[in-house]
N, C-alpha and C positions, 0 to 999 in steps of 0.2 A: 535407555533410548526410546524416543517417541515413535510409535508405529506410523502415524501420519501427522505431518504438520501442514495445516491448511492456511494458505495465504489469502485472507479475505474473510470478513465476517458477515457477509450478506446472505441471501437466500441460498445460494448454491453451497457456500461454506458451512452454514449451519445445518442444512439438510444432510450434507456429507458427514458432519461431526455426529449427528444423531444416529445415523445408520452405522457409522464406524463403531460407535459405542454399543449398538445392538449386536454387532459382530465381535464384541470383546476386544476391540483395538483401543489403544491409548491415542487420544486425539488432542492436539493443541491448535487452537484457532488464534491466529495473530491478525489483527486489523488496525488500520490507521484512521478510518472514517466510516461513515455510514453509506457512502456511495449515492447512486441515483435514488434508491428507495427511501433514504432518510429525507429526501426533498419532495417526495410525492405526497400531495395533499390527501389524495384518496385513491385507493386500489379497489376496483370493482370486480376484477376477474381472477382473484385468488380463491380457489375452490374452498368453500365452507366458511370463509371469512369476508363476506360482502361488506362494502362500504367501509373498510378499515383504512386508517391512515398508514402511510409508509412507515413513520417512526413507530407506531403501535405494532405493526406487523414485525418490524425488525426486532423490537424488544421481546415479543412472544417467541420468535425463533431463537434468539440468544438465550432467553430463560429456559427454554426447552433443552437446548444443547447443554447448558450448565447442569440442569437437573438430571440429565443422562450421564453426567460425569466427565463431559468434555471440559477442558481448561480453555478459557478465553482471555486473551491479553491484548491491551491496546498498545501498539508499537508500530513503527514503520519497518517492514522487511526490506533490507537494503541489498542482500546478496544471498543467493542459493548456490552452493559449491558442491558438485558431485565429488564424492570421496570413495569411489569404488562401490561397495555394497551399502552405502548410506550417504547422507547429505548433511553438510554443515550449513546452518542457516543463521545469518547475522541479522538480528532485529533489535533496533535501539543500540544499546551497548552490551547486549547478551548474545552468546552463541549457543545454538541448539543442535543436537544431533537427531536425525530422523531417518527411519527406514524408507519412507516415501514422502513425497511432497505433492500437495494438490493446490494448484493455482486457481483462485477464484476472484480475480481482481476486478471483476465488473467491467464497466465501460471506460474506465480510466485509460486514456491514451497519452502517453508522456513523450514529448519531443524535447530532448535535452537542448539547452542553449549551447551555441557554439562555444567551445572551451570548457564547458561544465564538467564532462566526464574526464577530460585530461587533467584537470586541476582538483579532482576529487581527493580529499585527504591532504591537499597541499594548498590550502586556503578556501577550499569549498567543502561544506559539510551538509549532510542531510538531517542531522539530529542536534537540536539545540541543547537538550539536557546532557547529551554525551560530550559535546565539545565546547559548550558555551563558556566554561571557565577558562579556556585558553585565550579568550578575548576580553577578559575583565578589564575594564577601564579603556577599552579601545573602540574604534569605529566599526560598526557592523552593518552590512546590508542584508536585508531579508528579501528574497524573491518568493512571493506568496502564491501558491497555486490554488488556494481555497481557504475557506473560513477556519479550517483546522489550524492554519498557521498563526492565527491571532493569539492563542494561548502561549505558544512557544515564543513568539515575538515579544510578548509582554515579559516572559521569563528573561529573555536576553536584554530587555531594557533595564532590568535591575542590575545588569552586569556592565553595560557599556551604552554608547550612543548609537541608537538603531535608526536606520532608514528603511522604510517599508515600501516595496514596490509590488504591485499586483501583476502577476502573470495572467490571471484570469479575474474578471470582476467578481466580487463576492461581498458578503456582509462583513463590515469592520466595526460594527457598533461597540464591541468590547475592547477595541484597541486602546492601549495606554496613551494618555495625552502627552507623555514624554517622548513618544515615538514620532519621528518626522515622516509623515505619510505623503508620498509623492504620487502624482498622477501619471508619471512616466511609464512606459512599457519596457520591460527588460528585452535586450536584443542579443547580448553576448557577455561572456566573462573572459577576462584575460589577466595576465600577470605582467607587471612592469617592474622596473628596478625599485620603485618606491613602495611596491606592494600590489594588492589586488585592485582590480578595476572592474566595476559593473557598468557595462555600456547599455544605455537606454536610448530610446528614440529622441531624447532631448538633450542628453549630456553624458559625460563620462564621470562616474563617481569613484573617487579614490577612497578605498576602505582597507581595513586590516583583515577582515574575513567576510565571507559570503555564505549565508545559510539558505539553501534552496529547500523550502518546506512545502511539500506536495503530499497528497494522500497516497501516492504510489511513486515508484521509481520506474524508469524505462525498463522494458523487458530486456533490451541490449545490455543493461547494467545488471539487472536481477539474475537472469539466466540466459546468456546469449546463445547457448547451444539449442534452445527450443526453436523449432521451425514455425514460421508464420506464413500466412497467405492473406494479402490485402489487409493487414493489421490485426488478423484474428489468429489465435493459436490453433495449429493443425492437430487434431486428435483422431484416434481410431474409435470403433464402436464401444470400446470399454473406457473411453475418455482419457486414454494414455497418449502422451506426446511421443515425439521421436526419441526422447531421452528416457530409457528404461527407468521406471520408478517415479517418474514425474507425470502427473495427471493434470488435467484442466477441465473446468466446467463453468457453466453460467455464460454471462454476456460476453466474456472475452473469447469464447470459441465461436461466436457469430449469432446471426439472426435465427429465430425471432428473439427480440430482447424482452422477454416476459418472465415474471417471477415464477410462474408455474413451471415453465420449461426449465428454469435454473434449478428449481427444487428436484425435478426428475433427473437432471444430469448429475447433480450432487449425489443423489442416491446411487445412480449407476456407477459413478466413480468410486464410491465407498465400498460397494460390493466387489468391484474389480480389485481395489486396493487390498481388501481382506484376502482375496485369493492370491494376490501377488506376495503379500507378506508371508502367508503360510507356505507358499511354494519356495520362497527364498530363506525360510527360517533355518 
């Protein structure tokens, strides 16, 4: 069993992983994208690393965490399920068991489309590699929440006919020419007798399956038990949420949205997690 499973591979997540390893805890970091830091052209206020680019800082942090013995994995965490003294975490098509969970999802704020959560697993999927084969030779709609969706959409295009609709504007330079890229904006998802329907601001698209590909899932889907206030996760001084064993750090707990602050919170959370794990061993 993993001592701490960290959701998010940014500053807070990597800082926590480094400190967790210093405290002799096993740490698994699962991330689906680079977040805001990956898009930063230059960071001038991270102590000791002036004028560093966001991607370079991110790589240094992840390399440091790996060198300390933390495991890093690229996948979308879809669900965290409290199981008494531990947690089951669904990421991609794998299930992990952890003693504690640290949420470091950054600034991602996900508002599910109407009908999305109700139809999850019944025509709606969050993972192309997990569920793509179910739609081989069929008509597929992709609701893309960011450029991370491009690679998965290309994978789906090898299986069926793909329609690509951007939920948020992003770079699509690498999108396969076989994919039908619409300018429509997704509005809702529904099921009718003939199958799934993606409702846009321009039309209703009848398809066999809908893949919603974002760098994060809504907190109401991920772990609905966690308390929030004005969109931010509520934590105590040790960065623990109202759910025992679940901690949060970084931008998702509120302002200021600064890398240095996220690093400190990640460290604080990891120290508290070490104490929690030993107390409940």
